[in-house]
C-alpha positions as CSV (number, residue, x, y, z in Angstrom):
1,X,23.6,5.5,5.4
2,X,22.9,8.9,3.9
3,X,24.6,10.7,6.8
4,X,27.7,12.8,6.1
5,X,30.9,11.1,7.1
6,X,33.6,12.9,9.1
7,X,36.7,13.6,7.0
8,X,39.9,11.7,7.9
9,X,42.1,13.6,10.3
10,X,45.3,15.1,8.8
11,X,48.0,14.3,11.2
12,X,50.0,17.3,10.0
13,X,47.2,19.6,11.1
14,X,46.1,18.0,14.4
15,X,44.7,20.6,16.7
16,X,44.5,23.3,13.9
17,X,41.4,22.2,12.0
18,X,38.3,24.5,12.2
19,X,35.1,23.0,13.4
20,X,33.6,23.5,10.0
21,X,35.7,20.7,8.6
22,X,33.9,18.1,10.8
23,X,30.3,16.9,11.0
24,X,28.3,14.5,13.1
25,X,27.9,14.2,16.8
26,X,29.5,12.1,19.5
27,X,27.6,9.0,20.5
28,X,28.1,7.8,24.0
29,X,28.0,4.1,24.2
30,X,28.0,2.1,27.4
31,X,30.8,-0.5,27.1
32,X,30.0,-4.1,27.9
33,X,32.4,-6.6,29.5
34,X,32.4,-10.0,31.0
35,X,33.8,-10.4,34.5
36,X,37.1,-12.3,34.3
37,X,38.1,-15.4,36.2
38,X,40.7,-13.8,38.3
39,X,42.3,-17.0,39.6
40,X,41.9,-19.7,37.0
41,X,44.3,-21.9,38.9
42,X,44.1,-25.7,38.9
43,X,46.3,-28.8,38.8
44,X,48.0,-29.3,35.5
45,X,46.1,-32.4,34.4
46,X,45.6,-31.5,30.7
47,X,49.4,-30.9,30.2
48,X,50.8,-33.2,32.8
49,X,54.4,-34.0,32.2
50,X,54.8,-30.7,30.3
51,X,55.8,-27.2,31.3
52,X,54.9,-23.8,29.7
53,X,57.3,-22.6,27.0
54,X,58.2,-19.1,25.9
55,X,58.4,-20.4,22.3
56,X,54.9,-19.0,21.5
57,X,54.0,-17.5,24.8
58,X,50.9,-15.3,24.6
59,X,48.3,-14.0,26.9
60,X,45.5,-15.8,25.3
61,X,47.2,-19.0,24.5
62,X,50.6,-20.7,25.1
63,X,52.7,-23.7,24.2
64,X,54.0,-26.5,26.4
65,X,57.0,-28.7,26.0
66,X,57.7,-32.1,27.5
67,X,59.9,-32.4,30.6
68,X,62.0,-34.9,28.6
69,X,62.1,-32.8,25.3
70,X,65.6,-31.8,24.0
71,X,64.7,-28.1,24.2
72,X,63.8,-28.3,27.9
73,X,66.7,-30.6,28.8
74,X,69.2,-28.4,27.1
75,X,67.8,-25.4,28.9
76,X,67.7,-27.1,32.3
77,X,71.0,-28.9,32.1
78,X,73.3,-28.8,33.9
79,X,72.2,-26.3,36.4
80,X,68.8,-27.6,37.4
81,X,69.3,-31.3,36.9
82,X,72.7,-31.2,38.6
83,X,72.3,-28.4,41.1
84,X,69.0,-29.6,42.7
85,X,70.0,-33.3,43.2
86,X,73.4,-32.2,44.6
87,X,71.6,-29.7,46.9
88,X,69.3,-32.4,48.3
89,X,72.1,-34.8,48.8
90,X,74.3,-32.1,50.4
91,X,71.5,-31.0,52.7
92,X,71.0,-34.6,53.8
93,X,74.7,-35.0,54.5
94,X,75.4,-31.6,56.1
95,X,72.1,-30.7,57.8
96,X,73.3,-27.0,57.6
97,X,70.5,-24.4,57.7
98,X,72.0,-22.5,54.8
99,X,72.2,-25.7,52.6
100,X,68.8,-26.8,53.7
101,X,67.3,-23.4,52.7
102,X,69.0,-23.3,49.3
103,X,68.0,-26.9,48.5
104,X,64.4,-26.2,49.6
105,X,64.1,-23.0,47.5
106,X,65.6,-24.6,44.4
107,X,63.3,-27.6,44.6
108,X,60.1,-25.8,45.7
109,X,60.4,-23.1,43.0
110,X,60.6,-25.8,40.3
111,X,57.3,-27.4,41.3
112,X,54.6,-24.8,40.2
113,X,55.3,-24.9,36.5
114,X,55.2,-28.7,36.5
115,X,52.1,-29.3,38.6
116,X,49.9,-26.2,38.2
117,X,48.1,-24.7,35.3
118,X,47.1,-21.0,35.2
119,X,45.0,-21.0,32.0
120,X,46.1,-18.5,29.4
121,X,48.7,-17.1,31.8
122,X,50.5,-20.4,32.4
123,X,53.7,-18.9,30.9
124,X,53.8,-16.7,34.0
125,X,54.9,-19.8,35.9
126,X,58.2,-19.8,34.1
127,X,59.2,-17.1,36.5
128,X,59.4,-19.8,39.1
129,X,62.0,-21.6,37.0
130,X,64.1,-18.4,37.1
131,X,64.1,-18.6,40.9
132,X,64.8,-22.3,40.9
133,X,67.6,-21.7,38.3
134,X,69.3,-19.1,40.5
135,X,69.2,-21.2,43.7
136,X,70.3,-24.3,41.8
137,X,73.1,-22.3,40.3
138,X,74.5,-21.6,43.7
139,X,74.5,-25.3,44.6
140,X,76.0,-26.1,41.2
141,X,78.8,-23.7,41.8
142,X,79.3,-25.1,45.3
143,X,79.7,-28.6,43.8
144,X,82.1,-27.3,41.1
145,X,84.1,-25.5,43.8
146,X,84.3,-28.6,46.0
147,X,85.6,-30.7,43.1
148,X,88.2,-28.2,42.0
149,X,89.6,-28.0,45.6
150,X,90.0,-31.8,45.8
151,X,93.5,-33.1,45.2
152,X,92.6,-35.9,42.9
153,X,93.1,-35.0,39.2
154,X,89.9,-36.6,38.0
155,X,87.9,-34.6,40.5
156,X,89.5,-31.4,39.4
157,X,88.8,-32.2,35.8
158,X,85.2,-32.9,36.6
159,X,84.9,-29.6,38.5
160,X,86.4,-27.8,35.5
161,X,84.0,-29.5,33.2
162,X,81.1,-28.4,35.3
163,X,82.4,-24.8,35.2
164,X,82.7,-25.0,31.5
165,X,79.1,-26.3,31.2
166,X,77.9,-23.2,33.0
167,X,79.5,-21.0,30.3
168,X,77.7,-22.7,27.4
169,X,74.6,-20.5,27.6
170,X,76.3,-17.1,27.8
171,X,78.9,-18.0,25.2
172,X,76.2,-19.4,22.9
173,X,74.1,-16.3,23.3
174,X,77.1,-14.1,22.5
175,X,77.9,-16.0,19.3
176,X,74.2,-15.9,18.2
177,X,74.2,-12.1,18.8
178,X,77.3,-11.7,16.6
179,X,75.8,-13.6,13.7
180,X,74.9,-11.4,10.7
181,X,71.2,-10.5,10.6
182,X,70.4,-11.3,14.2
183,X,69.5,-7.8,15.2
184,X,67.4,-7.2,12.1
185,X,65.6,-10.5,12.7
186,X,64.8,-9.5,16.3
187,X,63.5,-6.1,15.3
188,X,61.4,-7.7,12.6
189,X,59.9,-10.1,15.2
190,X,59.2,-7.2,17.5
191,X,57.5,-5.2,14.8
192,X,55.3,-8.0,13.5
193,X,54.4,-9.6,16.8
194,X,55.5,-13.0,15.6
195,X,56.3,-15.9,17.9
196,X,59.8,-17.5,18.0
197,X,58.4,-20.6,16.4
198,X,57.0,-18.6,13.5
199,X,60.2,-16.8,12.9
200,X,62.5,-19.8,13.3
201,X,62.3,-21.0,9.6
202,X,62.3,-17.5,8.0
203,X,65.4,-16.0,6.5
204,X,66.8,-12.9,7.9
205,X,65.0,-9.9,6.5
206,X,66.9,-7.5,4.2
207,X,66.3,-4.8,1.7
208,X,64.5,-1.4,1.7
209,X,61.5,-2.6,3.6
210,X,63.7,-3.5,6.6
211,X,65.5,-0.1,6.4
212,X,62.1,1.6,6.5
213,X,61.0,-0.5,9.4
214,X,64.2,0.3,11.3
215,X,63.7,4.0,10.6
216,X,60.1,3.8,11.9
217,X,61.3,2.1,15.1
218,X,63.9,4.8,15.6
219,X,61.3,7.5,15.0
220,X,58.9,5.8,17.5
221,X,61.6,5.9,20.2
222,X,62.5,9.5,19.5
223,X,58.9,10.7,19.5
224,X,58.0,8.6,22.5
225,X,60.9,10.1,24.5
226,X,60.0,13.6,23.3
227,X,56.4,13.1,24.4
228,X,57.7,11.9,27.8
229,X,60.0,14.9,28.2
230,X,56.9,17.1,27.7
231,X,54.4,15.1,29.8
232,X,56.6,13.9,32.7
233,X,57.4,17.3,34.2
234,X,53.6,18.1,34.2
235,X,52.4,14.7,35.6
236,X,55.4,13.2,37.4
237,X,54.3,9.9,35.9
238,X,51.0,9.9,37.8
239,X,48.5,10.6,35.0
240,X,47.2,7.9,32.7
241,X,47.1,8.2,28.9
242,X,45.2,6.6,26.1
243,X,47.2,5.7,22.9
244,X,45.0,5.5,19.8
245,X,46.1,2.5,17.8
246,X,44.4,0.2,15.2
247,X,41.7,-2.0,16.7
248,X,43.7,-5.2,16.1
249,X,46.3,-3.9,18.5
250,X,44.1,-3.4,21.5
251,X,42.8,-6.1,23.8
252,X,42.1,-8.8,23.1
253,X,45.5,-9.2,21.5
254,X,47.6,-12.3,21.1
255,X,51.0,-10.8,21.7
256,X,52.3,-7.9,23.7
257,X,51.7,-4.9,21.4
258,X,54.7,-2.8,20.4
259,X,53.1,0.5,21.4
260,X,53.1,-0.5,25.0
261,X,56.8,0.4,25.0
262,X,55.6,4.0,25.4
263,X,54.9,3.2,29.0
264,X,58.6,2.9,29.5
265,X,60.0,5.4,26.9
266,X,57.5,8.1,27.8
267,X,57.4,7.4,31.5
268,X,53.6,7.6,31.4
269,X,50.9,5.2,32.7
270,X,48.8,3.3,30.2
271,X,45.7,1.8,31.9
272,X,45.9,-1.7,30.3
273,X,48.6,-3.8,31.8
274,X,48.4,-7.6,31.4
275,X,44.6,-7.7,31.8
276,X,44.0,-8.7,28.2
277,X,41.1,-11.1,28.3
278,X,37.6,-10.3,29.6
279,X,38.6,-7.6,32.0
280,X,37.2,-4.2,32.7
281,X,40.5,-2.6,31.5
282,X,40.4,-4.2,28.1
283,X,36.6,-3.5,27.6
284,X,37.0,0.2,28.5
285,X,40.2,0.5,26.6
286,X,38.7,-0.8,23.4
287,X,35.9,1.8,23.7
288,X,38.3,4.6,24.5
289,X,40.7,3.8,21.6
290,X,38.1,3.2,18.9
291,X,35.7,6.1,19.7
292,X,37.2,8.1,22.6
293,X,34.1,7.1,24.5
294,X,33.6,9.6,27.4
295,X,32.5,7.0,30.0
296,X,35.4,4.7,29.1
297,X,38.0,7.5,29.5
298,X,36.5,8.5,32.8
299,X,36.4,4.9,34.0
300,X,40.1,4.4,33.1
301,X,41.1,7.7,34.8
302,X,42.9,8.9,31.6
303,X,44.0,12.5,31.4
304,X,45.8,12.4,28.1
305,X,45.2,11.1,24.6
306,X,48.2,10.3,22.3
307,X,47.7,9.8,18.5
308,X,50.4,9.2,15.9
309,X,50.6,8.1,12.3
310,X,53.3,5.6,13.4
311,X,50.4,3.2,14.2
312,X,47.9,3.9,11.4
313,X,47.6,6.3,8.5
314,X,44.1,7.5,9.3
315,X,42.4,7.7,12.7
316,X,38.9,6.2,13.1
317,X,36.2,8.6,12.1
318,X,34.8,8.6,15.6
319,X,38.2,9.6,17.0
320,X,38.7,12.3,14.5
321,X,35.3,13.7,15.3
322,X,35.8,13.5,19.0
323,X,39.1,15.3,19.0
324,X,37.5,18.4,17.5
325,X,35.3,18.8,20.6
326,X,37.2,21.5,22.5
327,X,34.9,20.9,25.5
328,X,36.5,17.5,25.9
329,X,40.0,17.6,24.4
330,X,42.6,20.4,24.2
331,X,45.6,20.1,21.9
332,X,48.7,20.1,24.1
333,X,51.7,19.3,22.0
334,X,52.8,17.9,18.7
335,X,56.1,16.4,17.8
336,X,57.6,15.5,14.3
337,X,60.3,13.2,13.2
338,X,60.6,13.1,9.4
339,X,57.3,11.9,8.1
340,X,56.0,10.8,11.5
341,X,54.0,12.8,14.0
342,X,52.9,12.3,17.5
343,X,50.3,14.6,19.0
344,X,49.2,14.9,22.6
345,X,45.7,16.0,23.8
346,X,44.6,16.9,27.3
347,X,41.3,15.5,28.5
348,X,39.2,18.2,30.1
349,X,38.0,17.2,33.6
């Protein structure tokens, strides 16, 4: 109280403001963090009989569905629930090394999501279902092929029916993608970080607000690519960068934040990854984003700072003040796309 406050940074004049327009001094604060439980793995006793679901998958919480729920059965049938039993029966009959290997891989890959719990990252176990699905699909196709090659008409019909079942998922996804408003709904979900369950009962967005949001997404992609075209030849993708975003978009966050797409579009390294909760990355990244803390930036090994009004209208006062310190940050490039700007600062060693 009583101290002069730094003026908000004008994104249109980043790197061109004289020092006289700023006041105050940088305060170095030692970030605090709690050591994470790196392997919170245990048997799935609290959700026994259930498996993780992508429906509201998040890094801090997740949803589970019953093994006998319609959503899981529709997703698993017929590949898993037909392919695996056929593979086990076929392996017992043939005793072929190839069949034994496929049946073992399909069965063993389905076990971790059912019997193990990995805390807030339990949805990661769904990747095992991907492997199980692939191996079971080979066995499923093997069964369909055997039936189609049989002379009996009813066996051929059964083989054709199994083949048609395998096409239900891609055909259904294709029809959903062709429905009006699907693309707009997906973009709206991505921009608001909603879960699928939250968006299920909402009507497809429409109107000027959606048009503005689509324009912002397009500007974000163009500016991120332009930033990457500038940085990548200098760094070859080896240097890390800090992206200054609102505090509710940095760890701890519930959903994967939109700005993390810059790691792909700009071909730069962002020192966060999936370490959202109680990790050294999230603790230091919060300090770096909210105040450009010197120790946090050094700990993260960041060489660049990226700011843009795509994420927020005004930068935090501590960030605005820190960026005027030429001993720490040097304006490197600025890119414009309509009303949106993206500026890159180099961190002095």
